[in-house]
ChimeraX commands (.cxc) that place a marker at each C-alpha (Angstrom):
marker #1 position -56.49,19.15,-20.19 radius 0.5
marker #1 position -54.66,20.82,-17.25 radius 0.5
marker #1 position -51.09,21.00,-17.12 radius 0.5
marker #1 position -50.71,18.53,-14.22 radius 0.5
marker #1 position -53.03,15.91,-16.16 radius 0.5
marker #1 position -50.87,16.67,-19.41 radius 0.5
marker #1 position -47.68,15.93,-17.75 radius 0.5
marker #1 position -49.03,12.69,-16.35 radius 0.5
marker #1 position -50.09,11.71,-19.83 radius 0.5
marker #1 position -46.87,12.48,-21.20 radius 0.5
marker #1 position -45.05,10.61,-18.37 radius 0.5
marker #1 position -47.10,7.54,-18.81 radius 0.5
marker #1 position -46.59,7.56,-22.44 radius 0.5
marker #1 position -42.72,7.92,-22.10 radius 0.5
marker #1 position -42.52,5.08,-19.72 radius 0.5
marker #1 position -44.53,2.89,-22.07 radius 0.5
marker #1 position -42.53,3.85,-25.17 radius 0.5
marker #1 position -39.10,3.16,-23.23 radius 0.5
marker #1 position -40.64,-0.10,-21.78 radius 0.5
marker #1 position -41.52,-1.16,-25.52 radius 0.5
marker #1 position -38.00,-0.20,-26.79 radius 0.5
marker #1 position -36.54,-2.39,-23.79 radius 0.5
marker #1 position -39.06,-4.97,-25.00 radius 0.5
marker #1 position -38.00,-4.87,-28.88 radius 0.5
marker #1 position -34.22,-5.29,-27.39 radius 0.5
marker #1 position -35.11,-8.14,-25.39 radius 0.5
marker #1 position -37.10,-9.92,-28.23 radius 0.5
marker #1 position -34.32,-9.61,-30.72 radius 0.5
marker #1 position -31.73,-10.85,-28.17 radius 0.5
marker #1 position -33.94,-13.94,-27.70 radius 0.5
marker #1 position -34.43,-14.50,-31.42 radius 0.5
marker #1 position -30.83,-14.38,-32.16 radius 0.5
marker #1 position -29.61,-16.45,-28.77 radius 0.5
marker #1 position -32.23,-18.50,-27.54 radius 0.5
marker #1 position -34.72,-19.11,-30.36 radius 0.5
marker #1 position -32.04,-20.98,-32.35 radius 0.5
marker #1 position -31.12,-23.17,-29.54 radius 0.5
marker #1 position -34.71,-24.36,-29.36 radius 0.5
marker #1 position -35.19,-25.36,-32.81 radius 0.5
marker #1 position -35.16,-29.17,-33.62 radius 0.5
marker #1 position -33.96,-28.36,-37.21 radius 0.5
marker #1 position -31.83,-25.81,-38.67 radius 0.5
marker #1 position -32.51,-22.18,-38.25 radius 0.5
marker #1 position -34.91,-20.38,-40.57 radius 0.5
marker #1 position -33.34,-19.09,-43.97 radius 0.5
marker #1 position -34.30,-15.53,-43.02 radius 0.5
marker #1 position -32.68,-14.87,-39.73 radius 0.5
marker #1 position -33.01,-10.80,-40.44 radius 0.5
marker #1 position -37.03,-11.58,-40.31 radius 0.5
marker #1 position -37.04,-13.82,-37.34 radius 0.5
marker #1 position -35.16,-10.98,-35.21 radius 0.5
marker #1 position -37.40,-8.08,-36.89 radius 0.5
marker #1 position -40.27,-10.01,-36.15 radius 0.5
marker #1 position -39.57,-10.75,-32.47 radius 0.5
marker #1 position -38.24,-7.59,-31.56 radius 0.5
marker #1 position -41.56,-5.72,-33.22 radius 0.5
marker #1 position -43.80,-8.16,-31.59 radius 0.5
marker #1 position -42.21,-7.91,-28.29 radius 0.5
marker #1 position -41.89,-4.23,-28.24 radius 0.5
marker #1 position -45.49,-3.59,-29.16 radius 0.5
marker #1 position -46.63,-6.13,-26.59 radius 0.5
marker #1 position -44.76,-4.62,-23.89 radius 0.5
marker #1 position -45.45,-0.92,-24.75 radius 0.5
marker #1 position -49.30,-1.55,-24.68 radius 0.5
marker #1 position -48.89,-3.69,-21.26 radius 0.5
marker #1 position -46.75,-0.49,-19.88 radius 0.5
marker #1 position -49.67,1.82,-20.88 radius 0.5
marker #1 position -52.09,-0.07,-18.74 radius 0.5
marker #1 position -49.98,-1.57,-15.91 radius 0.5
marker #1 position -47.24,-0.72,-13.55 radius 0.5
marker #1 position -44.92,-2.63,-11.06 radius 0.5
marker #1 position -45.23,-6.24,-10.48 radius 0.5
marker #1 position -48.21,-6.70,-12.80 radius 0.5
marker #1 position -46.37,-4.99,-15.65 radius 0.5
marker #1 position -43.51,-7.10,-14.98 radius 0.5
marker #1 position -45.51,-10.48,-14.69 radius 0.5
marker #1 position -47.47,-9.87,-17.67 radius 0.5
marker #1 position -44.27,-8.65,-19.57 radius 0.5
marker #1 position -42.66,-11.84,-18.84 radius 0.5
marker #1 position -45.51,-13.99,-20.04 radius 0.5
marker #1 position -45.83,-11.81,-23.19 radius 0.5
marker #1 position -42.27,-11.89,-24.20 radius 0.5
marker #1 position -41.80,-15.68,-23.40 radius 0.5
marker #1 position -45.14,-16.43,-25.14 radius 0.5
marker #1 position -43.69,-14.42,-28.51 radius 0.5
marker #1 position -40.44,-16.35,-28.31 radius 0.5
marker #1 position -42.58,-19.67,-28.08 radius 0.5
marker #1 position -44.74,-18.60,-30.96 radius 0.5
marker #1 position -41.93,-18.05,-33.14 radius 0.5
marker #1 position -40.76,-21.73,-32.61 radius 0.5
marker #1 position -44.75,-22.70,-33.16 radius 0.5
marker #1 position -44.53,-20.79,-36.51 radius 0.5
marker #1 position -41.40,-22.43,-37.66 radius 0.5
marker #1 position -41.60,-25.91,-36.62 radius 0.5
marker #1 position -45.40,-26.19,-35.35 radius 0.5
marker #1 position -44.67,-26.84,-31.63 radius 0.5
marker #1 position -44.37,-24.77,-28.48 radius 0.5
marker #1 position -41.31,-25.66,-26.43 radius 0.5
marker #1 position -41.83,-26.68,-22.74 radius 0.5
marker #1 position -38.28,-25.74,-21.94 radius 0.5
marker #1 position -39.56,-21.90,-22.09 radius 0.5
marker #1 position -43.12,-22.35,-21.10 radius 0.5
marker #1 position -43.13,-24.63,-17.81 radius 0.5
marker #1 position -40.48,-22.52,-16.19 radius 0.5
marker #1 position -42.55,-19.36,-16.87 radius 0.5
marker #1 position -45.49,-20.84,-14.69 radius 0.5
marker #1 position -43.18,-20.66,-11.83 radius 0.5
marker #1 position -42.00,-17.14,-12.62 radius 0.5
marker #1 position -45.75,-15.93,-13.30 radius 0.5
marker #1 position -47.10,-17.51,-10.26 radius 0.5
marker #1 position -44.34,-16.44,-8.04 radius 0.5
marker #1 position -44.96,-12.59,-9.16 radius 0.5
marker #1 position -48.61,-12.89,-8.49 radius 0.5
marker #1 position -48.51,-14.42,-5.36 radius 0.5
marker #1 position -46.19,-11.41,-4.19 radius 0.5
marker #1 position -48.33,-8.97,-5.49 radius 0.5
marker #1 position -51.32,-10.78,-3.87 radius 0.5
marker #1 position -49.76,-10.60,-0.65 radius 0.5
marker #1 position -48.50,-6.92,-1.12 radius 0.5
marker #1 position -52.06,-5.76,-2.16 radius 0.5
marker #1 position -53.93,-7.99,0.23 radius 0.5
marker #1 position -55.74,-9.54,-2.71 radius 0.5
marker #1 position -55.84,-13.47,-2.37 radius 0.5
marker #1 position -58.85,-13.74,-4.21 radius 0.5
marker #1 position -57.19,-12.25,-7.25 radius 0.5
marker #1 position -54.37,-14.87,-7.06 radius 0.5
marker #1 position -57.02,-17.71,-6.27 radius 0.5
marker #1 position -58.81,-16.84,-9.40 radius 0.5
marker #1 position -55.70,-16.76,-11.61 radius 0.5
marker #1 position -54.68,-20.17,-10.65 radius 0.5
marker #1 position -58.43,-21.14,-11.09 radius 0.5
marker #1 position -58.54,-19.86,-14.61 radius 0.5
marker #1 position -55.24,-21.33,-15.50 radius 0.5
marker #1 position -56.38,-24.66,-14.68 radius 0.5
marker #1 position -59.54,-24.05,-16.39 radius 0.5
marker #1 position -58.28,-22.78,-19.68 radius 0.5
marker #1 position -55.74,-25.73,-19.52 radius 0.5
marker #1 position -58.31,-28.29,-19.00 radius 0.5
marker #1 position -60.76,-27.18,-21.81 radius 0.5
marker #1 position -57.70,-26.81,-24.26 radius 0.5
marker #1 position -56.93,-30.59,-23.10 radius 0.5
marker #1 position -60.41,-31.74,-23.66 radius 0.5
marker #1 position -60.28,-29.82,-27.24 radius 0.5
marker #1 position -57.07,-31.53,-28.01 radius 0.5
marker #1 position -58.00,-34.83,-27.26 radius 0.5
marker #1 position -61.32,-34.33,-29.11 radius 0.5
marker #1 position -59.79,-32.79,-32.03 radius 0.5
marker #1 position -57.11,-35.49,-32.54 radius 0.5
marker #1 position -54.25,-32.84,-33.47 radius 0.5
marker #1 position -56.23,-29.89,-33.75 radius 0.5
marker #1 position -54.31,-28.46,-30.56 radius 0.5
marker #1 position -51.04,-29.75,-29.30 radius 0.5
marker #1 position -49.93,-30.37,-25.83 radius 0.5
marker #1 position -47.89,-26.89,-26.08 radius 0.5
marker #1 position -51.12,-25.22,-26.95 radius 0.5
marker #1 position -52.48,-26.45,-23.50 radius 0.5
marker #1 position -49.74,-25.34,-21.82 radius 0.5
marker #1 position -49.41,-22.09,-23.14 radius 0.5
marker #1 position -53.45,-21.67,-22.67 radius 0.5
marker #1 position -52.90,-22.48,-18.98 radius 0.5
marker #1 position -50.17,-20.02,-18.69 radius 0.5
marker #1 position -52.09,-17.13,-20.23 radius 0.5
marker #1 position -55.27,-18.30,-18.44 radius 0.5
marker #1 position -53.26,-17.36,-15.12 radius 0.5
marker #1 position -52.30,-14.03,-16.40 radius 0.5
marker #1 position -55.75,-13.16,-17.77 radius 0.5
marker #1 position -57.65,-14.69,-14.61 radius 0.5
marker #1 position -55.61,-12.30,-12.33 radius 0.5
marker #1 position -57.68,-9.42,-14.05 radius 0.5
marker #1 position -60.98,-11.28,-13.97 radius 0.5
marker #1 position -63.18,-13.97,-15.65 radius 0.5
marker #1 position -64.37,-11.35,-18.39 radius 0.5
marker #1 position -60.93,-10.88,-19.19 radius 0.5
marker #1 position -60.38,-14.51,-19.44 radius 0.5
marker #1 position -63.53,-15.12,-21.75 radius 0.5
marker #1 position -62.27,-11.95,-23.82 radius 0.5
marker #1 position -58.63,-13.39,-24.30 radius 0.5
marker #1 position -59.94,-16.77,-25.57 radius 0.5
marker #1 position -62.74,-15.14,-27.75 radius 0.5
marker #1 position -60.04,-12.82,-29.21 radius 0.5
marker #1 position -57.48,-15.44,-29.86 radius 0.5
marker #1 position -60.02,-17.98,-31.63 radius 0.5
marker #1 position -61.85,-15.39,-33.56 radius 0.5
marker #1 position -58.70,-14.31,-35.03 radius 0.5
marker #1 position -57.44,-17.68,-35.91 radius 0.5
marker #1 position -60.65,-18.74,-37.12 radius 0.5
marker #1 position -60.63,-15.71,-39.51 radius 0.5
marker #1 position -57.08,-16.49,-40.60 radius 0.5
marker #1 position -58.11,-19.90,-41.70 radius 0.5
marker #1 position -60.81,-18.79,-43.53 radius 0.5
marker #1 position -58.77,-16.35,-45.51 radius 0.5
marker #1 position -56.12,-18.83,-45.98 radius 0.5
marker #1 position -58.66,-21.44,-47.40 radius 0.5
marker #1 position -60.37,-18.90,-49.72 radius 0.5
marker #1 position -56.79,-17.69,-51.11 radius 0.5
marker #1 position -55.29,-21.10,-51.49 radius 0.5
marker #1 position -58.28,-23.19,-52.17 radius 0.5
marker #1 position -56.74,-25.92,-49.64 radius 0.5
marker #1 position -59.57,-27.59,-47.47 radius 0.5
marker #1 position -56.91,-28.38,-44.77 radius 0.5
marker #1 position -55.56,-24.90,-44.02 radius 0.5
marker #1 position -54.13,-25.40,-40.59 radius 0.5
marker #1 position -52.36,-22.66,-38.49 radius 0.5
marker #1 position -50.16,-22.93,-35.34 radius 0.5
marker #1 position -52.34,-21.63,-32.45 radius 0.5
marker #1 position -49.46,-19.95,-30.22 radius 0.5
marker #1 position -49.43,-16.76,-32.00 radius 0.5
marker #1 position -53.18,-15.98,-31.92 radius 0.5
marker #1 position -53.19,-17.20,-28.03 radius 0.5
marker #1 position -50.80,-14.79,-27.23 radius 0.5
marker #1 position -52.24,-12.09,-29.39 radius 0.5
marker #1 position -55.69,-12.60,-27.87 radius 0.5
marker #1 position -54.46,-12.52,-24.11 radius 0.5
marker #1 position -52.36,-9.25,-24.74 radius 0.5
marker #1 position -55.47,-7.47,-26.24 radius 0.5
marker #1 position -57.59,-8.79,-23.53 radius 0.5
marker #1 position -55.36,-7.58,-20.84 radius 0.5
marker #1 position -54.77,-3.93,-22.39 radius 0.5
marker #1 position -58.44,-3.32,-23.39 radius 0.5
marker #1 position -60.99,-5.20,-21.35 radius 0.5
marker #1 position -61.50,-4.11,-17.94 radius 0.5
marker link #1:1,2 radius 0.2
marker link #1:2,3 radius 0.2
marker link #1:3,4 radius 0.2
marker link #1:4,5 radius 0.2
marker link #1:5,6 radius 0.2
marker link #1:6,7 radius 0.2
marker link #1:7,8 radius 0.2
marker link #1:8,9 radius 0.2
marker link #1:9,10 radius 0.2
marker link #1:10,11 radius 0.2
marker link #1:11,12 radius 0.2
marker link #1:12,13 radius 0.2
marker link #1:13,14 radius 0.2
marker link #1:14,15 radius 0.2
marker link #1:15,16 radius 0.2
marker link #1:16,17 radius 0.2
marker link #1:17,18 radius 0.2
marker link #1:18,19 radius 0.2
marker link #1:19,20 radius 0.2
marker link #1:20,21 radius 0.2
marker link #1:21,22 radius 0.2
marker link #1:22,23 radius 0.2
marker link #1:23,24 radius 0.2
marker link #1:24,25 radius 0.2
marker link #1:25,26 radius 0.2
marker link #1:26,27 radius 0.2
marker link #1:27,28 radius 0.2
marker link #1:28,29 radius 0.2
marker link #1:29,30 radius 0.2
marker link #1:30,31 radius 0.2
marker link #1:31,32 radius 0.2
marker link #1:32,33 radius 0.2
marker link #1:33,34 radius 0.2
marker link #1:34,35 radius 0.2
marker link #1:35,36 radius 0.2
marker link #1:36,37 radius 0.2
marker link #1:37,38 radius 0.2
marker link #1:38,39 radius 0.2
marker link #1:39,40 radius 0.2
marker link #1:40,41 radius 0.2
marker link #1:41,42 radius 0.2
marker link #1:42,43 radius 0.2
marker link #1:43,44 radius 0.2
marker link #1:44,45 radius 0.2
marker link #1:45,46 radius 0.2
marker link #1:46,47 radius 0.2
marker link #1:47,48 radius 0.2
marker link #1:48,49 radius 0.2
marker link #1:49,50 radius 0.2
marker link #1:50,51 radius 0.2
marker link #1:51,52 radius 0.2
marker link #1:52,53 radius 0.2
marker link #1:53,54 radius 0.2
marker link #1:54,55 radius 0.2
marker link #1:55,56 radius 0.2
marker link #1:56,57 radius 0.2
marker link #1:57,58 radius 0.2
marker link #1:58,59 radius 0.2
marker link #1:59,60 radius 0.2
marker link #1:60,61 radius 0.2
marker link #1:61,62 radius 0.2
marker link #1:62,63 radius 0.2
marker link #1:63,64 radius 0.2
marker link #1:64,65 radius 0.2
marker link #1:65,66 radius 0.2
marker link #1:66,67 radius 0.2
marker link #1:67,68 radius 0.2
marker link #1:68,69 radius 0.2
marker link #1:69,70 radius 0.2
marker link #1:70,71 radius 0.2
marker link #1:71,72 radius 0.2
marker link #1:72,73 radius 0.2
marker link #1:73,74 radius 0.2
marker link #1:74,75 radius 0.2
marker link #1:75,76 radius 0.2
marker link #1:76,77 radius 0.2
marker link #1:77,78 radius 0.2
marker link #1:78,79 radius 0.2
marker link #1:79,80 radius 0.2
marker link #1:80,81 radius 0.2
marker link #1:81,82 radius 0.2
marker link #1:82,83 radius 0.2
marker link #1:83,84 radius 0.2
marker link #1:84,85 radius 0.2
marker link #1:85,86 radius 0.2
marker link #1:86,87 radius 0.2
marker link #1:87,88 radius 0.2
marker link #1:88,89 radius 0.2
marker link #1:89,90 radius 0.2
marker link #1:90,91 radius 0.2
marker link #1:91,92 radius 0.2
marker link #1:92,93 radius 0.2
marker link #1:93,94 radius 0.2
marker link #1:94,95 radius 0.2
marker link #1:95,96 radius 0.2
marker link #1:96,97 radius 0.2
marker link #1:97,98 radius 0.2
marker link #1:98,99 radius 0.2
marker link #1:99,100 radius 0.2
marker link #1:100,101 radius 0.2
marker link #1:101,102 radius 0.2
marker link #1:102,103 radius 0.2
marker link #1:103,104 radius 0.2
marker link #1:104,105 radius 0.2
marker link #1:105,106 radius 0.2
marker link #1:106,107 radius 0.2
marker link #1:107,108 radius 0.2
marker link #1:108,109 radius 0.2
marker link #1:109,110 radius 0.2
marker link #1:110,111 radius 0.2
marker link #1:111,112 radius 0.2
marker link #1:112,113 radius 0.2
marker link #1:113,114 radius 0.2
marker link #1:114,115 radius 0.2
marker link #1:115,116 radius 0.2
marker link #1:116,117 radius 0.2
marker link #1:117,118 radius 0.2
marker link #1:118,119 radius 0.2
marker link #1:119,120 radius 0.2
marker link #1:120,121 radius 0.2
marker link #1:121,122 radius 0.2
marker link #1:122,123 radius 0.2
marker link #1:123,124 radius 0.2
marker link #1:124,125 radius 0.2
marker link #1:125,126 radius 0.2
marker link #1:126,127 radius 0.2
marker link #1:127,128 radius 0.2
marker link #1:128,129 radius 0.2
marker link #1:129,130 radius 0.2
marker link #1:130,131 radius 0.2
marker link #1:131,132 radius 0.2
marker link #1:132,133 radius 0.2
marker link #1:133,134 radius 0.2
marker link #1:134,135 radius 0.2
marker link #1:135,136 radius 0.2
marker link #1:136,137 radius 0.2
marker link #1:137,138 radius 0.2
marker link #1:138,139 radius 0.2
marker link #1:139,140 radius 0.2
marker link #1:140,141 radius 0.2
marker link #1:141,142 radius 0.2
marker link #1:142,143 radius 0.2
marker link #1:143,144 radius 0.2
marker link #1:144,145 radius 0.2
marker link #1:145,146 radius 0.2
marker link #1:146,147 radius 0.2
marker link #1:147,148 radius 0.2
marker link #1:148,149 radius 0.2
marker link #1:149,150 radius 0.2
marker link #1:150,151 radius 0.2
marker link #1:151,152 radius 0.2
marker link #1:152,153 radius 0.2
marker link #1:153,154 radius 0.2
marker link #1:154,155 radius 0.2
marker link #1:155,156 radius 0.2
marker link #1:156,157 radius 0.2
marker link #1:157,158 radius 0.2
marker link #1:158,159 radius 0.2
marker link #1:159,160 radius 0.2
marker link #1:160,161 radius 0.2
marker link #1:161,162 radius 0.2
marker link #1:162,163 radius 0.2
marker link #1:163,164 radius 0.2
marker link #1:164,165 radius 0.2
marker link #1:165,166 radius 0.2
marker link #1:166,167 radius 0.2
marker link #1:167,168 radius 0.2
marker link #1:168,169 radius 0.2
marker link #1:169,170 radius 0.2
marker link #1:170,171 radius 0.2
marker link #1:171,172 radius 0.2
marker link #1:172,173 radius 0.2
marker link #1:173,174 radius 0.2
marker link #1:174,175 radius 0.2
marker link #1:175,176 radius 0.2
marker link #1:176,177 radius 0.2
marker link #1:177,178 radius 0.2
marker link #1:178,179 radius 0.2
marker link #1:179,180 radius 0.2
marker link #1:180,181 radius 0.2
marker link #1:181,182 radius 0.2
marker link #1:182,183 radius 0.2
marker link #1:183,184 radius 0.2
marker link #1:184,185 radius 0.2
marker link #1:185,186 radius 0.2
marker link #1:186,187 radius 0.2
marker link #1:187,188 radius 0.2
marker link #1:188,189 radius 0.2
marker link #1:189,190 radius 0.2
marker link #1:190,191 radius 0.2
marker link #1:191,192 radius 0.2
marker link #1:192,193 radius 0.2
marker link #1:193,194 radius 0.2
marker link #1:194,195 radius 0.2
marker link #1:195,196 radius 0.2
marker link #1:196,197 radius 0.2
marker link #1:197,198 radius 0.2
marker link #1:198,199 radius 0.2
marker link #1:199,200 radius 0.2
marker link #1:200,201 radius 0.2
marker link #1:201,202 radius 0.2
marker link #1:202,203 radius 0.2
marker link #1:203,204 radius 0.2
marker link #1:204,205 radius 0.2
marker link #1:205,206 radius 0.2
marker link #1:206,207 radius 0.2
marker link #1:207,208 radius 0.2
marker link #1:208,209 radius 0.2
marker link #1:209,210 radius 0.2
marker link #1:210,211 radius 0.2
marker link #1:211,212 radius 0.2
marker link #1:212,213 radius 0.2
marker link #1:213,214 radius 0.2
marker link #1:214,215 radius 0.2
marker link #1:215,216 radius 0.2
marker link #1:216,217 radius 0.2
marker link #1:217,218 radius 0.2
marker link #1:218,219 radius 0.2
marker link #1:219,220 radius 0.2
marker link #1:220,221 radius 0.2
view
């Protein structure tokens, strides 16, 4: 590797690390200040576990995104990942995804992507993103209605939000995000059923939807 290429790699890794550290700090702050206010019931017994989990998940997600994206794209996807992780923490505790954080994120994400579409003269990417979000939300709504509780309204909203982010990158990324999320969820259900011998081993879908989206955004071209 040439000295110039080596410096570029080192610089990119440094940016990713710093962005991840900032994400970890933001995740901890959100878990400490915002998450308790969104809970309908008392905060979980282990506050330390909540803070550590949100900080680690947000830091890792933002570091991965910073290794792949820059500028407005990085800001947009990082906001979605951070908000998705915060919402997923609620989902893990109370099995629901709060609209209070998901719905404002739609405005934020669409606004940032619209700015990027104008800046880069890429209206097709913006149109595809909105179409993908609508398509994913529609499919998840159909699944929610058909499964009678298998998916909730929050999963539909989160799915649509993540669909917009994935759609900005392309339809293969949308498909990859969905497949990764549902494969991970199905595998977890099978493991839980085998371990606990419980036929109805349901799980919150929010964390898997976020994981699938982040992995698809950072690994699929």
